[in-house]
C-alpha positions as CSV (number, residue, x, y, z in Angstrom):
1,M,-160.4,-51.1,0.1
2,K,-157.7,-49.2,-1.7
3,L,-154.2,-50.4,-0.9
4,N,-150.8,-48.9,-1.5
5,I,-148.8,-51.7,-3.2
6,A,-145.2,-52.1,-4.3
7,V,-143.9,-54.9,-6.6
8,Q,-140.3,-56.1,-6.4
9,M,-139.7,-57.8,-9.8
10,D,-137.3,-58.1,-12.7
11,P,-137.2,-55.3,-15.3
12,I,-140.8,-54.8,-16.4
13,A,-139.7,-53.8,-19.9
14,R,-138.4,-57.4,-20.5
15,I,-141.4,-59.4,-19.5
16,N,-143.6,-61.4,-21.9
17,I,-147.0,-60.1,-20.8
18,R,-148.9,-63.0,-22.4
19,G,-147.5,-65.5,-19.9
20,D,-146.4,-63.3,-17.0
21,S,-148.2,-64.0,-13.7
22,T,-146.9,-60.9,-12.0
23,F,-148.3,-58.8,-14.8
24,A,-151.7,-60.5,-14.4
25,M,-151.6,-59.6,-10.7
26,L,-150.7,-56.0,-11.5
27,L,-153.6,-55.7,-14.0
28,E,-156.0,-56.9,-11.3
29,A,-154.6,-54.6,-8.6
30,Q,-155.0,-51.6,-10.9
31,K,-158.5,-52.7,-11.8
32,R,-159.4,-52.7,-8.1
33,G,-158.1,-49.1,-7.7
34,H,-155.0,-50.0,-5.7
35,T,-151.9,-47.7,-6.1
36,I,-149.0,-49.6,-7.6
37,S,-145.3,-48.8,-7.3
38,Y,-142.3,-50.7,-8.8
39,Y,-138.7,-51.3,-8.1
40,T,-136.1,-54.0,-9.1
41,P,-134.4,-56.1,-6.4
42,D,-131.0,-54.5,-7.1
43,K,-132.4,-51.2,-5.8
44,L,-133.3,-52.6,-2.4
45,S,-131.2,-51.2,0.5
46,L,-131.0,-51.4,4.3
47,R,-129.9,-48.2,6.0
48,G,-129.9,-48.6,9.8
49,Q,-133.3,-49.9,10.6
50,E,-135.0,-48.7,7.4
51,V,-135.6,-50.9,4.3
52,V,-135.7,-48.5,1.4
53,A,-135.8,-48.4,-2.4
54,P,-136.3,-45.8,-5.2
55,V,-139.8,-46.8,-6.2
56,Q,-141.6,-45.6,-9.3
57,P,-145.4,-45.1,-9.7
58,L,-146.6,-47.8,-12.2
59,T,-149.4,-48.0,-14.7
60,V,-150.0,-51.1,-16.7
61,R,-151.9,-51.9,-19.9
62,D,-152.6,-55.3,-21.5
63,E,-151.0,-54.2,-24.8
64,E,-147.9,-56.0,-26.1
65,G,-145.1,-53.5,-26.7
66,N,-146.9,-50.8,-24.8
67,H,-147.6,-52.5,-21.5
68,F,-146.4,-50.0,-18.8
69,T,-145.7,-46.4,-17.8
70,L,-143.3,-45.5,-15.0
71,G,-143.3,-42.2,-13.1
72,E,-140.3,-40.5,-11.4
73,A,-138.4,-42.6,-8.9
74,K,-138.6,-41.6,-5.2
75,R,-136.6,-43.0,-2.3
76,T,-139.2,-44.6,-0.1
77,N,-139.3,-46.5,3.2
78,L,-141.0,-49.7,2.2
79,E,-142.8,-49.9,5.6
80,S,-145.1,-47.2,4.1
81,F,-146.7,-49.8,1.8
82,D,-149.7,-52.0,2.7
83,A,-148.3,-54.9,0.8
84,I,-145.3,-55.8,-1.3
85,L,-145.3,-58.5,-4.0
86,L,-142.0,-60.4,-3.9
87,R,-141.9,-61.5,-7.6
88,Q,-138.5,-61.6,-9.1
89,D,-137.7,-64.8,-10.9
90,P,-135.0,-67.2,-9.8
91,P,-132.1,-68.1,-9.9
92,F,-132.5,-68.6,-6.1
93,D,-129.0,-67.5,-5.3
94,L,-127.4,-65.4,-2.5
95,A,-128.7,-62.2,-4.1
96,Y,-132.2,-63.5,-3.9
97,I,-131.7,-64.8,-0.4
98,T,-130.4,-61.4,0.7
99,T,-133.6,-59.7,-0.5
100,T,-135.6,-62.1,1.8
101,H,-133.5,-61.1,4.8
102,L,-134.2,-57.4,4.1
103,L,-137.9,-57.8,3.4
104,E,-138.3,-59.9,6.5
105,R,-137.6,-56.8,8.6
106,I,-140.8,-55.1,7.5
107,H,-143.1,-58.2,7.3
108,P,-145.9,-58.6,8.5
109,K,-146.4,-54.9,9.3
110,T,-146.1,-54.6,5.6
111,L,-147.6,-57.8,4.1
112,V,-144.9,-59.4,1.9
113,V,-146.3,-62.0,-0.6
114,N,-144.9,-64.6,-0.3
115,D,-143.6,-64.4,3.3
116,P,-139.9,-63.7,2.7
117,A,-138.6,-66.0,5.5
118,S,-140.7,-68.9,4.2
119,V,-139.5,-68.2,0.6
120,R,-135.9,-68.4,1.9
121,N,-136.6,-71.6,4.0
122,A,-138.7,-73.4,1.4
123,P,-136.6,-73.8,-1.8
124,E,-138.9,-75.5,-4.3
125,K,-136.9,-78.7,-4.8
126,V,-136.1,-79.1,-1.1
127,F,-139.3,-78.1,0.6
128,V,-141.2,-80.6,-1.5
129,M,-139.2,-83.5,0.1
130,E,-141.3,-83.0,3.2
131,F,-144.0,-84.7,1.2
132,S,-141.8,-87.5,-0.2
133,D,-144.6,-90.0,0.0
134,L,-146.5,-88.0,-2.7
135,M,-143.4,-87.9,-5.0
136,P,-141.6,-90.3,-7.3
137,P,-138.4,-91.7,-5.7
138,T,-136.1,-88.7,-5.4
139,L,-132.5,-88.2,-4.3
140,I,-130.7,-84.9,-3.5
141,S,-127.0,-85.5,-3.7
142,R,-123.8,-84.8,-5.6
143,D,-122.0,-88.0,-4.4
144,V,-121.4,-90.2,-7.4
145,D,-121.7,-93.5,-5.4
146,E,-125.0,-92.4,-4.0
147,I,-126.3,-91.4,-7.4
148,N,-125.1,-94.6,-9.0
149,A,-126.8,-96.7,-6.3
150,F,-130.1,-94.7,-6.9
151,R,-129.8,-95.3,-10.7
152,A,-129.2,-99.0,-10.2
153,E,-132.4,-99.2,-8.1
154,H,-134.7,-97.0,-10.3
155,G,-133.4,-97.2,-13.8
156,D,-133.9,-94.2,-16.0
157,V,-133.7,-90.9,-14.0
158,V,-134.1,-87.2,-14.5
159,M,-131.1,-85.1,-13.3
160,K,-131.4,-81.4,-12.7
161,P,-129.8,-78.6,-10.7
162,L,-131.2,-78.1,-7.2
163,Y,-131.7,-74.4,-7.7
164,G,-132.4,-74.4,-11.4
165,H,-135.5,-72.9,-13.0
166,G,-137.5,-72.8,-16.2
167,G,-136.4,-76.3,-17.3
168,S,-132.8,-75.3,-17.6
169,A,-130.2,-78.1,-17.5
170,V,-132.7,-80.9,-17.1
171,F,-131.5,-84.2,-18.4
172,R,-132.9,-87.7,-18.8
173,V,-130.2,-90.3,-18.0
174,V,-131.0,-93.9,-19.0
175,Q,-129.8,-96.8,-17.0
176,K,-126.7,-97.6,-19.0
177,D,-126.0,-94.1,-20.3
178,M,-122.5,-93.6,-21.7
179,N,-122.9,-89.9,-21.2
180,F,-123.4,-90.1,-17.4
181,G,-119.7,-89.7,-16.5
182,S,-119.4,-86.5,-18.6
183,L,-122.7,-85.2,-17.4
184,H,-121.6,-85.7,-13.8
185,D,-118.3,-83.9,-14.4
186,M,-120.1,-81.0,-16.0
187,F,-122.6,-80.7,-13.1
188,S,-119.7,-80.9,-10.7
189,T,-117.9,-78.0,-12.4
190,I,-121.0,-75.8,-12.9
191,F,-123.0,-76.3,-9.7
192,R,-121.6,-76.3,-6.2
193,E,-124.8,-77.5,-4.7
194,P,-126.2,-81.0,-4.7
195,W,-128.5,-82.0,-7.6
196,V,-131.9,-83.6,-7.9
197,I,-132.0,-87.1,-9.2
198,Q,-135.5,-88.4,-9.7
199,R,-137.0,-91.5,-11.2
200,F,-138.0,-90.8,-14.8
201,L,-141.8,-90.7,-15.3
202,P,-142.6,-91.7,-18.9
203,E,-146.1,-90.2,-18.4
204,V,-144.6,-86.8,-18.7
205,K,-145.2,-87.1,-22.5
206,S,-148.9,-86.6,-21.6
207,G,-148.2,-83.5,-19.6
208,D,-146.8,-81.9,-16.4
209,K,-149.7,-80.2,-14.6
210,R,-149.1,-76.8,-13.0
211,I,-151.6,-76.4,-10.2
212,M,-152.0,-73.0,-8.5
213,L,-153.0,-72.7,-4.8
214,V,-154.0,-69.5,-3.2
215,D,-153.7,-69.3,0.6
216,G,-153.5,-73.1,0.6
217,A,-156.6,-73.8,-1.5
218,F,-156.8,-75.0,-5.1
219,A,-157.3,-72.1,-7.5
220,G,-156.7,-73.3,-11.0
221,A,-154.6,-75.6,-13.2
222,V,-153.0,-76.0,-16.6
223,N,-151.5,-79.0,-18.3
224,R,-148.2,-78.3,-19.9
225,V,-147.4,-80.8,-22.7
226,P,-143.8,-81.1,-23.9
227,A,-142.8,-80.3,-27.4
228,E,-142.0,-83.3,-29.6
229,N,-138.5,-84.6,-28.8
230,D,-138.1,-82.6,-25.6
231,L,-138.3,-83.8,-22.1
232,R,-139.3,-80.4,-20.6
233,S,-142.8,-79.2,-20.4
234,N,-142.1,-75.7,-19.3
235,M,-143.9,-73.2,-21.5
236,V,-140.7,-71.1,-21.9
237,R,-139.2,-74.3,-23.4
238,G,-141.9,-74.8,-26.0
239,G,-144.4,-76.7,-23.8
240,A,-148.1,-76.3,-25.0
241,A,-150.7,-75.2,-22.4
242,K,-153.9,-77.4,-22.3
243,A,-157.0,-77.0,-20.3
244,T,-157.4,-79.6,-17.5
245,D,-159.3,-80.7,-14.5
246,L,-157.9,-82.2,-11.3
247,S,-158.0,-85.9,-10.6
248,P,-158.9,-87.2,-7.1
249,R,-155.2,-87.9,-6.5
250,E,-154.3,-84.3,-7.4
251,R,-157.1,-83.0,-5.1
252,E,-155.6,-85.1,-2.3
253,I,-152.2,-83.6,-2.9
254,C,-153.6,-80.1,-2.7
255,E,-155.4,-80.9,0.6
256,R,-152.2,-82.4,2.0
257,L,-150.2,-79.3,1.2
258,G,-152.7,-76.6,2.1
259,P,-152.2,-76.4,5.9
260,S,-148.4,-76.3,5.5
261,L,-148.6,-73.5,2.9
262,R,-151.0,-71.4,5.0
263,A,-148.8,-71.9,8.1
264,R,-145.8,-70.6,6.2
265,G,-147.5,-67.5,4.7
266,L,-147.0,-68.9,1.2
267,L,-150.1,-67.2,-0.3
268,L,-149.4,-68.0,-4.0
269,V,-147.9,-71.3,-4.8
270,G,-147.6,-73.4,-8.0
271,I,-147.1,-77.1,-7.7
272,D,-146.0,-79.5,-10.4
273,V,-147.6,-82.9,-10.8
274,I,-146.9,-85.6,-13.3
275,D,-149.2,-88.6,-13.4
276,G,-150.3,-88.1,-9.8
277,H,-146.7,-87.6,-8.5
278,L,-145.8,-84.3,-6.9
279,T,-142.4,-83.1,-8.2
280,E,-142.0,-79.4,-7.1
281,I,-143.5,-76.8,-4.9
282,N,-142.8,-73.4,-6.5
283,V,-142.9,-70.5,-4.0
284,T,-140.6,-67.8,-5.5
285,S,-142.4,-66.5,-8.5
286,P,-144.8,-69.2,-9.7
287,T,-146.4,-68.8,-13.1
288,G,-149.5,-70.1,-14.8
289,I,-152.1,-67.5,-14.0
290,R,-152.5,-66.1,-17.5
291,A,-152.5,-69.5,-19.2
292,I,-155.2,-70.7,-16.9
293,A,-157.4,-67.6,-17.6
294,R,-156.7,-67.9,-21.4
295,L,-158.0,-71.5,-21.4
296,G,-161.2,-70.5,-19.7
297,G,-160.2,-71.4,-16.2
298,P,-160.6,-69.4,-12.9
299,D,-159.3,-65.9,-12.4
300,V,-156.4,-66.8,-10.1
301,A,-155.2,-63.1,-10.0
302,A,-158.6,-62.1,-8.5
303,M,-158.3,-64.8,-5.9
304,V,-154.8,-63.6,-4.9
305,W,-156.1,-60.0,-4.3
306,D,-159.2,-61.3,-2.5
307,A,-156.8,-63.0,-0.1
308,I,-154.5,-60.0,0.3
309,E,-157.3,-57.6,0.9
310,Q,-158.8,-59.9,3.5
311,K,-155.4,-60.1,5.3
312,R,-155.2,-56.3,5.3
313,T,-158.6,-55.6,6.8
């Protein structure tokens, strides 16, 4: 089956192809003979009942510094595509949310991956709270009294913005931390939303596992080990990728999440697990595909396209 595919993503010239999951998916689509077109989210428009964008034919190559060729842009009704990959990175702000409203108008006639309404309604650090029994104790709040009560109960905590990404603005706050007042003031100034406050898991030093699920089923995993003297395991923050297997507890987590992910049309998801505790469900533009393949793991990109092709038959 040859499909006509479009990808909505950040500027392709800026991506790091060694770690970019969208690029891995594009390479696999091209390998299968699918036609690929490209546009950035700022080019998306709604004119009457038509969702349109100036799309460009795209060819990709696994060559750093020479990884793509774009053709001439042509204004196109996005309903003409078989599938669209919704793959721009966070921040998950009003601009991002607006793109989900527009793409929702053409889905599922045009299959949008992931389902735009579910992406909008399942922010990674909020959706995960539906499975709070699988998580470390977690609070979502900006109320200082509520936060202090949580700290008094649980001791050291991690504090991070609710709609943050890539490990940005993630802090460990110890039980009697003299910096907490200043940190609270800074968060209050920068972020209008509540924050995530989560019991600190010392086992993070051994790794924060990124587990990929395709159509609700386990597809592959990579263990991300923080750099020395850094709390954050994100690979963009210096975390090292290590090969890994799933524990029985992690398989249980995947099985619990699977039906909910499938019901929401969240075809490609990356969950984060520390020492058997679920911490996030990433649905916007989850990464990890290339690291898993590089370490000898499964070809997650191929699994994604198998699932898309099956849904388009």
